[in-house]
Backbone as JSON, one array per atom type, in Angstrom:
{
  "sequence": "MFEPLTARAMYSEISFPLTHRHASQNNDLKTKQNQQKKHLCQCVFTEWQQTVNKTLLFLNVLVFDTFFQTSIAQQIIKV",
  "N": [[48.8, 31.2, 2.5], [45.91, 30.44, 3.72], [43.07, 32.14, 2.49], [41.38, 34.84, 3.92], [37.97, 34.47, 4.8], [35.25, 36.15, 3.4], [32.3, 37.8, 4.63], [30.15, 37.13, 2.99], [31.09, 34.8, 1.7], [31.41, 33.13, 3.92], [28.74, 32.96, 4.67], [27.6, 31.62, 2.48], [28.99, 29.24, 2.62], [28.06, 28.24, 5.0], [25.2, 28.28, 4.85], [24.29, 26.93, 2.48], [25.07, 24.13, 2.58], [23.49, 23.42, 4.79], [20.93, 24.0, 3.86], [20.81, 22.21, 1.77], [21.04, 19.83, 3.21], [18.71, 19.98, 4.72], [16.78, 19.85, 2.7], [17.33, 17.31, 1.79], [16.65, 15.78, 4.04], [13.96, 16.36, 4.07], [13.15, 15.17, 1.68], [13.69, 12.52, 2.35], [11.8, 12.18, 4.35], [9.43, 12.51, 2.89], [9.69, 10.34, 1.15], [9.57, 8.25, 3.0], [6.95, 8.65, 3.96], [5.51, 8.16, 1.6], [6.14, 5.46, 1.23], [4.87, 4.41, 3.49], [2.21, 5.0, 2.85], [1.9, 3.43, 0.55], [2.24, 0.9, 1.7], [0.04, 0.84, 3.44], [-2.03, 1.01, 1.55], [-1.59, -1.42, 0.23], [-2.16, -3.18, 2.31], [-4.88, -2.61, 2.78], [-5.91, -3.3, 0.26], [-5.26, -6.03, 0.17], [-6.81, -6.97, 2.3], [-9.34, -6.36, 1.29], [-9.31, -7.97, -0.99], [-9.2, -10.52, 0.17], [-11.69, -10.55, 1.44], [-13.4, -10.42, -0.78], [-12.69, -12.83, -2.02], [-13.54, -14.68, -0.06], [-16.27, -14.13, -0.11], [-16.93, -14.84, -2.74], [-16.27, -17.56, -2.64], [-18.17, -18.42, -0.76], [-20.52, -17.89, -2.21], [-20.14, -19.62, -4.39], [-20.19, -22.11, -3.1], [-22.78, -21.99, -2.08], [-24.33, -21.87, -4.45], [-23.52, -24.28, -5.68], [-24.33, -26.1, -3.7], [-27.1, -25.66, -3.68], [-27.7, -26.42, -6.3], [-26.87, -29.09, -6.2], [-28.58, -30.15, -4.23], [-31.03, -29.77, -5.55], [-30.62, -31.43, -7.72], [-30.47, -33.94, -6.43], [-33.03, -34.02, -5.36], [-34.5, -34.13, -7.72], [-33.66, -36.61, -8.67], [-34.75, -38.28, -6.69], [-37.46, -37.82, -7.04], [-37.8, -38.89, -9.59], [-37.45, -41.57, -9.11]],
  "CA": [[48.18, 30.0, 3.02], [44.46, 30.51, 3.57], [42.52, 33.48, 2.31], [40.31, 35.09, 4.89], [36.63, 34.39, 4.21], [34.39, 37.31, 3.56], [31.01, 37.47, 5.25], [29.34, 36.46, 1.96], [31.62, 33.45, 1.52], [31.06, 32.36, 5.11], [27.3, 32.72, 4.61], [27.29, 30.58, 1.51], [29.55, 27.99, 3.13], [27.23, 27.76, 6.1], [23.78, 28.11, 4.56], [23.94, 25.99, 1.42], [25.06, 22.74, 3.05], [22.34, 23.22, 5.66], [19.74, 23.96, 3.0], [20.84, 20.92, 1.06], [20.75, 18.78, 4.18], [17.29, 20.1, 5.06], [16.03, 19.34, 1.56], [17.55, 15.87, 1.78], [15.82, 15.21, 5.1], [12.59, 16.53, 3.62], [12.93, 14.12, 0.68], [13.65, 11.26, 3.08], [10.51, 12.14, 5.04], [8.41, 12.28, 1.85], [9.87, 8.95, 0.7], [9.05, 7.39, 4.07], [5.49, 8.79, 3.96], [5.01, 7.45, 0.42], [6.25, 4.02, 1.49], [3.82, 4.06, 4.44], [0.95, 5.04, 2.11], [1.87, 2.23, -0.3], [2.04, -0.25, 2.58], [-1.35, 0.91, 3.88], [-2.87, 0.65, 0.4], [-1.43, -2.86, 0.01], [-2.89, -3.87, 3.38], [-6.31, -2.45, 2.51], [-6.24, -4.09, -0.92], [-5.18, -7.43, 0.56], [-7.99, -7.24, 3.11], [-10.47, -6.32, 0.36], [-9.19, -9.16, -1.84], [-9.59, -11.68, 0.98], [-13.14, -10.47, 1.63], [-14.01, -10.79, -2.06], [-12.47, -14.27, -2.22], [-14.43, -15.4, 0.85], [-17.65, -13.96, -0.6], [-17.07, -15.68, -3.93], [-16.27, -18.95, -2.2], [-19.47, -18.65, -0.15], [-21.52, -17.94, -3.29], [-19.92, -20.86, -5.14], [-20.69, -23.21, -2.27], [-24.23, -21.85, -2.02], [-24.89, -22.26, -5.75], [-23.28, -25.7, -5.86], [-25.17, -26.8, -2.75], [-28.48, -25.56, -4.18], [-27.78, -27.26, -7.5], [-26.72, -30.48, -5.78], [-29.83, -30.54, -3.58], [-32.06, -29.84, -6.59], [-30.32, -32.64, -8.49], [-30.87, -35.09, -5.6], [-34.5, -34.01, -5.3], [-34.99, -34.61, -9.02], [-33.4, -38.05, -8.72], [-35.71, -38.94, -5.8], [-38.78, -37.72, -7.68], [-37.82, -39.82, -10.73], [-37.5, -42.95, -8.62]],
  "C": [[46.67, 30.03, 2.75], [44.03, 31.95, 3.38], [41.44, 33.68, 3.36], [38.96, 35.07, 4.17], [35.88, 35.69, 4.43], [33.08, 36.85, 4.2], [30.13, 36.71, 4.27], [29.8, 35.01, 1.77], [31.29, 32.58, 2.72], [29.58, 32.01, 5.1], [26.98, 31.58, 3.66], [27.86, 29.23, 1.96], [28.65, 27.38, 4.2], [25.83, 27.41, 5.64], [23.49, 27.04, 3.52], [24.03, 24.53, 1.86], [23.86, 22.45, 3.95], [21.05, 23.13, 4.86], [19.68, 22.63, 2.28], [20.49, 19.77, 2.0], [19.27, 18.79, 4.54], [16.42, 19.53, 3.94], [16.15, 17.82, 1.49], [16.7, 15.19, 2.84], [14.35, 15.28, 4.72], [12.23, 15.44, 2.6], [12.83, 12.75, 1.34], [12.29, 11.09, 3.78], [9.39, 11.84, 4.04], [8.47, 10.84, 1.35], [9.28, 7.99, 1.73], [7.52, 7.44, 4.12], [4.88, 8.06, 2.78], [5.06, 5.94, 0.62], [5.16, 3.57, 2.46], [2.46, 4.04, 3.75], [0.81, 3.8, 1.24], [1.58, 0.99, 0.53], [0.59, -0.31, 3.05], [-2.29, 0.5, 2.75], [-2.79, -0.85, 0.12], [-2.2, -3.65, 1.06], [-4.4, -3.8, 3.14], [-6.72, -3.31, 1.32], [-6.24, -5.58, -0.59], [-6.42, -7.83, 1.37], [-9.24, -7.3, 2.22], [-10.48, -7.59, -0.5], [-9.6, -10.41, -1.08], [-11.09, -11.71, 1.2], [-13.86, -10.91, 0.36], [-13.86, -12.3, -2.3], [-13.39, -15.09, -1.32], [-15.87, -15.32, 0.38], [-17.88, -14.84, -1.82], [-17.1, -17.16, -3.57], [-17.62, -19.3, -1.6], [-20.55, -18.78, -1.23], [-21.38, -19.21, -4.11], [-20.47, -22.06, -4.38], [-22.22, -23.18, -2.23], [-24.88, -22.31, -3.32], [-24.71, -23.75, -5.96], [-24.2, -26.52, -4.96], [-26.63, -26.8, -3.21], [-28.66, -26.47, -5.39], [-27.75, -28.74, -7.13], [-28.01, -30.98, -5.12], [-30.96, -30.68, -4.59], [-31.86, -31.11, -7.41], [-30.75, -33.89, -7.72], [-32.39, -35.17, -5.55], [-35.08, -34.52, -6.61], [-34.79, -36.11, -9.16], [-34.41, -38.81, -7.86], [-37.09, -38.94, -6.44], [-38.88, -38.71, -8.83], [-37.96, -41.26, -10.27], [-38.84, -43.27, -8.11]]
}
């Protein structure tokens, strides 16, 4: 029927699945940490991108407003 397991066979039956499971859990943890890092980087980049966009919009408005006021002033002076 069944052969009796030697101590070595019992050791390998017990330890290798546990080692494999431990490595698998370790990989899952690393994967989860990498996903969290990517998410954090995406959040920081998105925040940075929004700040840059707001700054550029402000500068565009400032330049346009200055140009527009100068243009009106020139029109008034010509009249």
